[in-house]
C-alpha positions in Angstrom: -26.9 -83.8 -3.1 -23.7 -84.0 -5.1 -20.2 -82.4 -4.4 -16.8 -82.1 -6.1 -13.3 -81.5 -4.6 -10.2 -80.5 -6.2 -6.6 -79.9 -4.9 -6.1 -76.9 -7.0 -2.3 -77.5 -5.9 0.9 -76.8 -7.7 4.3 -77.4 -6.4 6.0 -74.1 -5.3 9.6 -73.0 -5.1 11.1 -70.7 -2.6 10.4 -66.8 -1.9 6.8 -66.4 -3.6 6.6 -69.9 -4.7 5.5 -69.5 -8.2 5.6 -73.2 -9.0 4.9 -74.9 -12.5 1.2 -73.9 -12.3 2.0 -70.1 -13.0 2.7 -69.2 -16.6 5.4 -67.1 -17.5 5.1 -63.3 -18.4 2.1 -62.9 -16.4 0.4 -65.9 -17.9 -2.2 -68.0 -16.2 -3.0 -71.5 -15.5 -6.9 -72.4 -15.0 -7.4 -74.5 -11.8 -9.2 -77.9 -12.1 -11.6 -79.1 -11.6 -13.6 -76.0 -12.9 -16.6 -75.1 -10.7 -20.1 -76.1 -12.0 -21.4 -72.6 -11.9 -21.9 -71.0 -15.2 -19.8 -68.3 -16.1 -17.2 -68.6 -13.0 -13.7 -69.5 -13.6 -10.5 -69.7 -11.5 -6.9 -69.6 -12.1 -3.6 -69.1 -11.0 -1.7 -65.7 -12.3 1.4 -63.7 -11.8 1.0 -60.1 -11.5 3.3 -57.5 -12.9 5.2 -57.3 -9.8 6.0 -60.7 -9.6 3.3 -61.6 -7.0 1.3 -64.8 -7.7 -2.5 -64.6 -7.1 -5.5 -66.5 -7.3 -8.1 -64.8 -9.5 -12.0 -66.0 -9.5 -13.7 -64.3 -12.3 -17.3 -64.0 -13.2 -18.7 -63.9 -17.0 -21.5 -61.6 -15.6 -21.0 -59.2 -12.7 -22.1 -60.6 -9.5 -23.3 -59.1 -5.9 -20.9 -59.6 -3.4 -20.2 -59.0 0.4 -16.7 -58.9 1.5 -14.2 -57.9 4.1 -11.3 -57.5 1.4 -8.5 -54.9 1.4 -9.8 -53.6 -1.7 -13.7 -53.3 -2.4 -15.0 -54.3 1.2 -18.8 -54.2 2.2 -21.5 -54.7 -0.3 -20.5 -54.6 -4.0 -23.4 -54.7 -6.6 -21.3 -55.5 -9.8 -18.4 -57.7 -8.8 -16.4 -59.0 -11.8 -13.5 -60.6 -10.1 -11.9 -61.5 -6.6 -8.0 -61.5 -6.7 -6.4 -63.0 -3.7 -2.9 -61.9 -3.8 0.4 -63.5 -2.3 2.8 -61.4 -0.7 6.0 -62.0 1.2 6.0 -62.2 4.8 8.0 -59.1 5.1 5.4 -57.1 3.2 4.8 -53.7 4.7 2.9 -50.8 3.3 1.5 -47.7 4.8 -1.6 -47.8 2.7 -2.3 -51.4 1.7 -5.4 -50.5 -0.1 -4.0 -48.0 -2.3 -1.0 -50.1 -2.9 -3.1 -53.0 -4.1 -5.7 -50.9 -6.2 -2.9 -49.5 -8.1 -1.4 -52.8 -8.7 -5.0 -54.3 -9.9 -5.5 -51.5 -12.2 -2.0 -51.8 -13.6 -2.8 -55.4 -14.4 -6.3 -54.9 -16.2 -8.8 -55.4 -13.4 -11.8 -53.2 -13.1 -11.2 -50.5 -10.6 -14.6 -50.6 -9.3 -15.6 -54.2 -9.6 -12.8 -56.2 -8.3 -12.2 -57.3 -4.7 -8.9 -57.7 -3.5 -7.4 -59.8 -0.7 -3.8 -60.5 0.3 -2.1 -63.2 2.0 1.4 -64.7 2.7 0.1 -68.2 2.3 0.9 -70.1 -0.9 -1.9 -69.4 -3.2 -0.9 -72.4 -5.3 -2.0 -74.6 -2.2 -5.6 -73.1 -2.6 -8.5 -75.7 -1.6 -11.5 -75.9 -3.5 -15.0 -77.6 -2.8 -18.2 -77.5 -4.2 -21.6 -78.7 -3.0 -25.1 -78.6 -4.5 -27.7 -76.4 -3.2 -30.5 -78.8 -2.3 -30.8 -82.1 -4.3 -31.2 -82.2 -8.2 -31.3 -78.2 -8.5 -28.2 -78.2 -10.5 -27.1 -75.1 -8.6 -24.0 -75.1 -6.5 -22.0 -73.3 -3.8 -18.3 -73.3 -4.8 -15.5 -72.1 -2.4 -11.8 -71.5 -2.8 -9.7 -71.2 0.5 -5.9 -70.3 1.4 -4.7 -70.9 4.6 -1.8 -69.5 6.6 -1.9 -70.2 10.3 1.4 -68.1 11.5 -1.0 -65.8 13.3 -3.5 -68.1 14.5 -6.0 -66.9 17.3 -9.0 -67.8 19.2 -11.9 -65.2 19.1 -13.2 -64.1 22.3 -9.8 -64.4 24.1 -8.4 -61.6 25.9 -5.7 -60.0 23.6 -4.0 -56.7 22.9 -5.5 -55.5 19.4 -2.5 -54.5 17.2 -4.7 -52.8 14.5 -1.9 -53.5 11.8 -1.8 -55.9 8.5 -0.4 -59.4 9.3 0.0 -61.3 6.0 -0.7 -64.5 7.3 -4.5 -65.2 7.1 -7.4 -67.5 5.8 -8.8 -66.2 2.8 -11.9 -67.6 1.6 -14.1 -66.9 -1.5 -17.5 -68.4 -1.6 -19.6 -68.1 -4.8 -23.5 -69.2 -4.6 -25.3 -69.8 -7.6 -28.4 -67.9 -6.5 -30.1 -64.9 -5.7 -29.3 -63.8 -2.0 -31.3 -61.2 0.1 -29.0 -58.8 2.2 -29.8 -60.8 5.1 -28.9 -64.0 3.5 -25.3 -62.5 2.5 -25.0 -61.8 6.3 -26.2 -65.3 7.0 -23.9 -67.1 4.7 -20.9 -65.0 6.2 -21.8 -66.3 9.6 -22.1 -69.9 8.4 -18.9 -69.6 6.7 -17.1 -68.2 9.7 -18.6 -71.3 11.7 -17.5 -73.9 9.1 -14.0 -72.3 9.2 -13.8 -72.7 12.9 -14.9 -76.5 12.6 -12.3 -77.1 10.0 -9.6 -75.6 12.1 -10.9 -77.8 15.2 -10.4 -80.7 12.8 -6.6 -79.6 11.9 -5.9 -79.0 15.6 -5.0 -75.3 15.0 -4.0 -73.6 18.3 -3.7 -70.2 19.6 0.0 -69.9 20.2 -0.4 -67.6 23.1 -2.7 -69.6 25.1 -2.9 -73.0 23.5 -6.7 -72.7 23.2 -8.5 -73.9 19.9 -7.9 -71.3 17.3 -11.1 -70.2 15.5 -9.4 -68.1 12.8 -6.4 -65.8 12.4 -5.9 -62.2 13.3 -6.5 -61.0 9.8 -8.9 -63.4 7.9 -11.1 -62.1 5.1 -14.2 -63.4 3.3 -16.2 -62.8 0.2 -19.7 -64.1 -0.3 -20.6 -63.8 -4.0 -24.0 -64.4 -5.5 -24.9 -64.8 -9.1 -28.6 -63.6 -8.7 -29.9 -66.6 -10.5 -32.8 -68.8 -9.2 -35.4 -68.0 -6.5 -34.7 -65.2 -3.9 -33.3 -66.7 -0.6 -34.0 -64.5 2.5 -32.0 -66.6 4.6 -28.8 -68.7 4.7 -28.4 -70.2 8.0 -27.2 -74.0 8.4 -30.9 -75.0 8.3 -31.4 -73.8 4.9 -30.2 -75.3 1.5 -27.9 -72.4 0.6 -26.2 -72.4 4.0 -25.8 -76.0 4.3 -24.2 -76.0 1.0 -21.8 -73.0 1.7 -20.9 -74.6 5.1 -19.9 -77.7 3.6 -18.0 -76.2 1.0 -16.0 -74.1 3.3 -15.4 -76.6 5.7 -13.9 -78.9 3.0 -11.8 -76.0 1.3 -10.3 -74.9 4.3 -9.5 -78.5 5.5 -7.8 -79.1 2.5 -5.9 -75.9 2.2 -5.0 -76.3 5.9 -3.7 -79.8 5.6 -1.2 -78.6 2.8 -0.1 -75.8 5.1 0.6 -78.4 7.9 2.5 -80.6 5.4 4.8 -77.3 4.5 5.3 -76.8 8.1 6.7 -80.1 9.0 
């Protein structure tokens, strides 16, 4: 089983933190190393409102399950995932409508684009890729951005706010395979477990009670499948798919979390 890691990292300045990785005038910079999944590419881009974003695009529309601000739920024909960086002061009465309008203005397919938001530096994205099985030539690739300003421990008694807090951990996991609906859910479960494991390694804590954080209050996830290969009915950690997704999520969140911690020092 082989794996690949990338820092996906560009130096950032104050404010949005564009850094040298973002092209001027809406240009983009393709992230290195590229994933070993045919037709998939990731780049840093600046939208027309000045906000930086991480864009993962697919040459052929893919099936997706996500909890994104835009396009949440099952999506049969996903062409792109956009993880938009916002200021910590971001406020909107309707974040979904605001983000949909922004994506449309910037040329993204209205019905095929998943949209996330975060106040974390998207230029500090963590990337990891692991082979599904051994010698298959198929991979699970993951991009993660991490902000821990609103770290939380799931299961702890708290008063839900119901609001949008632009901190968050956003994860985009792309599986070069054909997932049944149950396997999409299984992969999402594994991703959540791997994220919690990475946060434990980072020593992340819920600021309210000091307990180990399992995420933040506004995390988002996308599981995307290319539809290639034999169908997978399951995607738990005992399966090749789930094992690859779990390892890639763990490594990507750990890498991005370490960059977040370095900034916080």
